[in-house]
Every structure is written in structure tokens, then in C-alpha cells.
A tleap script that builds the chain and sets N, CA, C and O, in Angstrom:
source leaprc.protein.ff14SB
mol = sequence {
  NMET LYS ASN THR ALA ASN ASP PHE PHE PRO
  ASP ASP PHE PHE ILE GLY GLY ALA LYS THR
  PHE PHE CYS LYS GLY ASN ASN GLY ARG TRP
  MET ASP ILE LEU THR GLU GLU GLU LEU LYS
  ASN TYR GLU LEU GLN ILE LYS GLU GLU LEU
  ASP GLU LYS CYS ALA HIE TRP LEU GLN THR
  GLY GLN ILE LEU ASP THR ASN CASN
}
set mol.1.N position { 10.598 35.280 -41.107 }
set mol.1.CA position { 9.783 35.836 -42.158 }
set mol.1.C position { 9.722 37.363 -42.051 }
set mol.1.O position { 9.772 38.076 -43.053 }
set mol.2.N position { 9.615 37.834 -40.827 }
set mol.2.CA position { 9.501 39.273 -40.632 }
set mol.2.C position { 10.707 40.015 -41.207 }
set mol.2.O position { 10.559 41.088 -41.791 }
set mol.3.N position { 11.901 39.440 -41.039 }
set mol.3.CA position { 13.115 40.102 -41.505 }
set mol.3.C position { 13.229 40.172 -43.016 }
set mol.3.O position { 13.902 41.060 -43.538 }
set mol.4.N position { 12.586 39.255 -43.733 }
set mol.4.CA position { 12.684 39.251 -45.196 }
set mol.4.C position { 11.364 39.590 -45.882 }
set mol.4.O position { 11.267 39.489 -47.105 }
set mol.5.N position { 10.360 39.985 -45.133 }
set mol.5.CA position { 9.034 40.254 -45.700 }
set mol.5.C position { 9.070 41.302 -46.805 }
set mol.5.O position { 8.370 41.163 -47.808 }
set mol.6.N position { 9.861 42.329 -46.638 }
set mol.6.CA position { 9.910 43.394 -47.644 }
set mol.6.C position { 10.552 42.941 -48.955 }
set mol.6.O position { 10.429 43.626 -49.969 }
set mol.7.N position { 11.235 41.796 -48.945 }
set mol.7.CA position { 11.795 41.250 -50.181 }
set mol.7.C position { 10.703 40.656 -51.069 }
set mol.7.O position { 10.905 40.491 -52.272 }
set mol.8.N position { 9.556 40.336 -50.485 }
set mol.8.CA position { 8.488 39.658 -51.211 }
set mol.8.C position { 7.231 40.493 -51.411 }
set mol.8.O position { 6.422 40.184 -52.286 }
set mol.9.N position { 7.051 41.546 -50.616 }
set mol.9.CA position { 5.857 42.376 -50.718 }
set mol.9.C position { 6.253 43.835 -50.924 }
set mol.9.O position { 7.205 44.304 -50.301 }
set mol.10.N position { 5.539 44.561 -51.789 }
set mol.10.CA position { 5.823 45.990 -51.951 }
set mol.10.C position { 5.558 46.734 -50.638 }
set mol.10.O position { 4.784 46.268 -49.802 }
set mol.11.N position { 6.197 47.876 -50.465 }
set mol.11.CA position { 6.067 48.649 -49.219 }
set mol.11.C position { 4.627 48.958 -48.863 }
set mol.11.O position { 4.278 48.989 -47.683 }
set mol.12.N position { 3.781 49.186 -49.862 }
set mol.12.CA position { 2.403 49.576 -49.581 }
set mol.12.C position { 1.420 48.402 -49.612 }
set mol.12.O position { 0.209 48.621 -49.605 }
set mol.13.N position { 1.917 47.168 -49.646 }
set mol.13.CA position { 1.042 45.996 -49.682 }
set mol.13.C position { 0.268 45.846 -48.376 }
set mol.13.O position { -0.919 45.521 -48.391 }
set mol.14.N position { 0.934 46.082 -47.245 }
set mol.14.CA position { 0.315 46.050 -45.924 }
set mol.14.C position { 0.385 47.445 -45.318 }
set mol.14.O position { 1.369 48.155 -45.523 }
set mol.15.N position { -0.632 47.845 -44.584 }
set mol.15.CA position { -0.607 49.130 -43.887 }
set mol.15.C position { 0.558 49.090 -42.898 }
set mol.15.O position { 0.617 48.201 -42.048 }
set mol.16.N position { 1.463 50.025 -43.000 }
set mol.16.CA position { 2.627 50.060 -42.136 }
set mol.16.C position { 3.784 49.207 -42.641 }
set mol.16.O position { 4.819 49.114 -41.982 }
set mol.17.N position { 3.618 48.586 -43.803 }
set mol.17.CA position { 4.675 47.766 -44.381 }
set mol.17.C position { 4.531 46.289 -44.020 }
set mol.17.O position { 3.812 45.929 -43.087 }
set mol.18.N position { 5.220 45.455 -44.767 }
set mol.18.CA position { 5.102 44.010 -44.587 }
set mol.18.C position { 5.590 43.553 -43.216 }
set mol.18.O position { 5.037 42.613 -42.645 }
set mol.19.N position { 6.615 44.207 -42.685 }
set mol.19.CA position { 7.144 43.790 -41.385 }
set mol.19.C position { 6.115 43.949 -40.266 }
set mol.19.O position { 6.192 43.241 -39.263 }
set mol.20.N position { 5.148 44.869 -40.418 }
set mol.20.CA position { 4.140 45.042 -39.381 }
set mol.20.C position { 3.091 43.936 -39.426 }
set mol.20.O position { 2.406 43.692 -38.433 }
set mol.21.N position { 2.962 43.270 -40.564 }
set mol.21.CA position { 1.965 42.208 -40.701 }
set mol.21.C position { 2.398 40.927 -40.006 }
set mol.21.O position { 1.578 40.232 -39.406 }
set mol.22.N position { 3.684 40.616 -40.087 }
set mol.22.CA position { 4.190 39.371 -39.529 }
set mol.22.C position { 4.633 39.572 -38.085 }
set mol.22.O position { 5.238 40.589 -37.746 }
set mol.23.N position { 4.328 38.600 -37.247 }
set mol.23.CA position { 4.772 38.669 -35.852 }
set mol.23.C position { 5.639 37.449 -35.562 }
set mol.23.O position { 5.693 36.508 -36.354 }
set mol.24.N position { 6.307 37.477 -34.432 }
set mol.24.CA position { 7.145 36.333 -34.071 }
set mol.24.C position { 6.229 35.149 -33.783 }
set mol.24.O position { 5.351 35.225 -32.924 }
set mol.25.N position { 6.438 34.080 -34.494 }
set mol.25.CA position { 5.618 32.894 -34.304 }
set mol.25.C position { 6.332 31.848 -33.479 }
set mol.25.O position { 7.544 31.912 -33.274 }
set mol.26.N position { 5.580 30.912 -33.024 }
set mol.26.CA position { 6.136 29.794 -32.286 }
set mol.26.C position { 5.982 28.546 -33.136 }
set mol.26.O position { 4.940 28.353 -33.762 }
set mol.27.N position { 6.987 27.703 -33.171 }
set mol.27.CA position { 6.922 26.464 -33.933 }
set mol.27.C position { 5.756 25.607 -33.464 }
set mol.27.O position { 5.563 25.404 -32.266 }
set mol.28.N position { 4.979 25.104 -34.428 }
set mol.28.CA position { 3.885 24.200 -34.119 }
set mol.28.C position { 2.634 24.856 -33.580 }
set mol.28.O position { 1.668 24.164 -33.257 }
set mol.29.N position { 2.627 26.162 -33.474 }
set mol.29.CA position { 1.480 26.875 -32.905 }
set mol.29.C position { 0.191 26.596 -33.672 }
set mol.29.O position { -0.888 26.563 -33.081 }
set mol.30.N position { 0.297 26.400 -34.958 }
set mol.30.CA position { -0.859 26.184 -35.819 }
set mol.30.C position { -1.455 24.792 -35.686 }
set mol.30.O position { -2.579 24.563 -36.131 }
set mol.31.N position { -0.732 23.866 -35.089 }
set mol.31.CA position { -1.129 22.460 -35.119 }
set mol.31.C position { -2.489 22.195 -34.482 }
set mol.31.O position { -3.170 21.253 -34.887 }
set mol.32.N position { -2.897 22.974 -33.524 }
set mol.32.CA position { -4.193 22.778 -32.879 }
set mol.32.C position { -5.272 23.680 -33.467 }
set mol.32.O position { -6.391 23.721 -32.954 }
set mol.33.N position { -4.952 24.400 -34.532 }
set mol.33.CA position { -5.892 25.358 -35.108 }
set mol.33.C position { -6.542 24.807 -36.378 }
set mol.33.O position { -7.762 24.866 -36.527 }
set mol.34.N position { -5.731 24.273 -37.292 }
set mol.34.CA position { -6.227 23.834 -38.591 }
set mol.34.C position { -6.597 22.356 -38.595 }
set mol.34.O position { -5.929 21.529 -37.974 }
set mol.35.N position { -7.690 22.038 -39.317 }
set mol.35.CA position { -8.091 20.647 -39.479 }
set mol.35.C position { -7.246 20.000 -40.567 }
set mol.35.O position { -6.545 20.691 -41.306 }
set mol.36.N position { -7.312 18.680 -40.665 }
set mol.36.CA position { -6.587 17.974 -41.722 }
set mol.36.C position { -7.035 18.448 -43.101 }
set mol.36.O position { -6.212 18.616 -44.001 }
set mol.37.N position { -8.321 18.661 -43.264 }
set mol.37.CA position { -8.847 19.140 -44.550 }
set mol.37.C position { -8.313 20.532 -44.880 }
set mol.37.O position { -7.953 20.804 -46.025 }
set mol.38.N position { -8.260 21.407 -43.888 }
set mol.38.CA position { -7.721 22.752 -44.104 }
set mol.38.C position { -6.243 22.693 -44.483 }
set mol.38.O position { -5.793 23.447 -45.346 }
set mol.39.N position { -5.492 21.804 -43.847 }
set mol.39.CA position { -4.071 21.659 -44.178 }
set mol.39.C position { -3.888 21.164 -45.606 }
set mol.39.O position { -3.001 21.641 -46.315 }
set mol.40.N position { -4.712 20.216 -46.037 }
set mol.40.CA position { -4.640 19.721 -47.408 }
set mol.40.C position { -4.960 20.836 -48.394 }
set mol.40.O position { -4.288 20.977 -49.416 }
set mol.41.N position { -5.988 21.628 -48.091 }
set mol.41.CA position { -6.347 22.760 -48.952 }
set mol.41.C position { -5.230 23.795 -49.009 }
set mol.41.O position { -4.968 24.373 -50.064 }
set mol.42.N position { -4.581 24.027 -47.891 }
set mol.42.CA position { -3.446 24.950 -47.820 }
set mol.42.C position { -2.326 24.489 -48.748 }
set mol.42.O position { -1.791 25.275 -49.531 }
set mol.43.N position { -1.980 23.209 -48.652 }
set mol.43.CA position { -0.916 22.662 -49.501 }
set mol.43.C position { -1.271 22.780 -50.982 }
set mol.43.O position { -0.412 23.110 -51.799 }
set mol.44.N position { -2.524 22.513 -51.334 }
set mol.44.CA position { -2.965 22.643 -52.725 }
set mol.44.C position { -2.857 24.090 -53.204 }
set mol.44.O position { -2.405 24.345 -54.320 }
set mol.45.N position { -3.268 25.028 -52.368 }
set mol.45.CA position { -3.189 26.448 -52.731 }
set mol.45.C position { -1.759 26.891 -52.951 }
set mol.45.O position { -1.471 27.642 -53.883 }
set mol.46.N position { -0.858 26.426 -52.094 }
set mol.46.CA position { 0.551 26.778 -52.249 }
set mol.46.C position { 1.059 26.311 -53.606 }
set mol.46.O position { 1.721 27.065 -54.319 }
set mol.47.N position { 0.753 25.072 -53.962 }
set mol.47.CA position { 1.226 24.525 -55.232 }
set mol.47.C position { 0.630 25.261 -56.426 }
set mol.47.O position { 1.293 25.420 -57.451 }
set mol.48.N position { -0.625 25.713 -56.298 }
set mol.48.CA position { -1.306 26.392 -57.402 }
set mol.48.C position { -0.884 27.860 -57.544 }
set mol.48.O position { -0.792 28.374 -58.659 }
set mol.49.N position { -0.631 28.525 -56.430 }
set mol.49.CA position { -0.467 29.981 -56.441 }
set mol.49.C position { 0.971 30.483 -56.375 }
set mol.49.O position { 1.268 31.563 -56.886 }
set mol.50.N position { 1.861 29.725 -55.758 }
set mol.50.CA position { 3.195 30.250 -55.468 }
set mol.50.C position { 4.272 29.522 -56.256 }
set mol.50.O position { 4.153 28.332 -56.550 }
set mol.51.N position { 5.329 30.259 -56.593 }
set mol.51.CA position { 6.483 29.590 -57.177 }
set mol.51.C position { 7.306 28.968 -56.042 }
set mol.51.O position { 7.022 29.199 -54.867 }
set mol.52.N position { 8.315 28.186 -56.395 }
set mol.52.CA position { 9.101 27.447 -55.414 }
set mol.52.C position { 9.751 28.355 -54.372 }
set mol.52.O position { 9.746 28.038 -53.183 }
set mol.53.N position { 10.312 29.489 -54.816 }
set mol.53.CA position { 11.012 30.386 -53.892 }
set mol.53.C position { 10.055 31.007 -52.881 }
set mol.53.O position { 10.366 31.094 -51.694 }
set mol.54.N position { 8.900 31.436 -53.354 }
set mol.54.CA position { 7.930 32.062 -52.460 }
set mol.54.C position { 7.350 31.028 -51.486 }
set mol.54.O position { 7.183 31.322 -50.303 }
set mol.55.N position { 7.046 29.831 -51.971 }
set mol.55.CA position { 6.522 28.773 -51.106 }
set mol.55.C position { 7.532 28.411 -50.023 }
set mol.55.O position { 7.162 28.214 -48.866 }
set mol.56.N position { 8.799 28.323 -50.395 }
set mol.56.CA position { 9.850 28.007 -49.422 }
set mol.56.C position { 9.920 29.099 -48.356 }
set mol.56.O position { 10.019 28.804 -47.165 }
set mol.57.N position { 9.869 30.351 -48.786 }
set mol.57.CA position { 9.919 31.463 -47.828 }
set mol.57.C position { 8.719 31.431 -46.891 }
set mol.57.O position { 8.863 31.645 -45.687 }
set mol.58.N position { 7.532 31.165 -47.441 }
set mol.58.CA position { 6.323 31.126 -46.623 }
set mol.58.C position { 6.411 30.029 -45.562 }
set mol.58.O position { 5.984 30.228 -44.425 }
set mol.59.N position { 6.955 28.891 -45.929 }
set mol.59.CA position { 7.014 27.770 -45.006 }
set mol.59.C position { 8.189 27.830 -44.040 }
set mol.59.O position { 8.122 27.245 -42.959 }
set mol.60.N position { 9.262 28.521 -44.404 }
set mol.60.CA position { 10.455 28.502 -43.552 }
set mol.60.C position { 10.893 29.876 -43.056 }
set mol.60.O position { 11.605 29.980 -42.057 }
set mol.61.N position { 10.470 30.929 -43.752 }
set mol.61.CA position { 10.944 32.266 -43.417 }
set mol.61.C position { 12.327 32.552 -43.960 }
set mol.61.O position { 12.904 33.598 -43.662 }
set mol.62.N position { 12.872 31.635 -44.756 }
set mol.62.CA position { 14.213 31.770 -45.306 }
set mol.62.C position { 14.148 31.921 -46.822 }
set mol.62.O position { 13.267 31.361 -47.474 }
set mol.63.N position { 15.081 32.677 -47.370 }
set mol.63.CA position { 15.174 32.822 -48.812 }
set mol.63.C position { 15.857 31.584 -49.365 }
set mol.63.O position { 16.925 31.192 -48.895 }
set mol.64.N position { 15.233 30.966 -50.373 }
set mol.64.CA position { 15.765 29.761 -50.992 }
set mol.64.C position { 16.987 30.107 -51.826 }
set mol.64.O position { 16.937 30.972 -52.700 }
set mol.65.N position { 18.086 29.415 -51.540 }
set mol.65.CA position { 19.315 29.600 -52.282 }
set mol.65.C position { 19.301 28.662 -53.479 }
set mol.65.O position { 19.519 27.459 -53.329 }
set mol.66.N position { 19.049 29.198 -54.655 }
set mol.66.CA position { 18.976 28.364 -55.854 }
set mol.66.C position { 20.302 28.311 -56.586 }
set mol.66.O position { 20.376 27.757 -57.683 }
set mol.67.N position { 21.349 28.874 -56.007 }
set mol.67.CA position { 22.664 28.871 -56.642 }
set mol.67.C position { 23.435 27.584 -56.385 }
set mol.67.O position { 24.431 27.323 -57.060 }
set mol.68.N position { 23.005 26.784 -55.437 }
set mol.68.CA position { 23.738 25.542 -55.116 }
set mol.68.C position { 23.086 24.354 -55.741 }
set mol.68.O position { 23.564 23.231 -55.578 }
savepdb mol mol.pdb
quit
């Protein structure tokens, strides 16, 4: 996500740029933090607020290839 953050956020969206906001994460790190209800609310917010490409990037850190 850090490597492609500037593709989704303007330079002045975060102080120091989008790359300074994101840090290297560990897979599954969130699993002991969020409750089931919070996860359900998260999924609902994603569907309501984000288009498919942005949601894919948020969840995977990869740009969705819609050409295939």
C-alpha cells in the first residue's frame, strides 16, 4: 500500500504525503484488535464509500487490473 499510496491520495492529503501515513504491516495483525461487529461495519462502509478499485487497493495494497 505504501508504494502506491500516492496514486490514490493527493500529495497534501496527509502531512508529509501519503507514503508517511502507511507503515509496513504484518498479515493478520488486526485479527486480535477488531470485534466481529466492527469488522461487519468495516465491510459495510467499504461497500458504501469506495469503488471497486479503491476497495481492492485498501484490502490488498495492489492496483486492480481491470484490463483482463
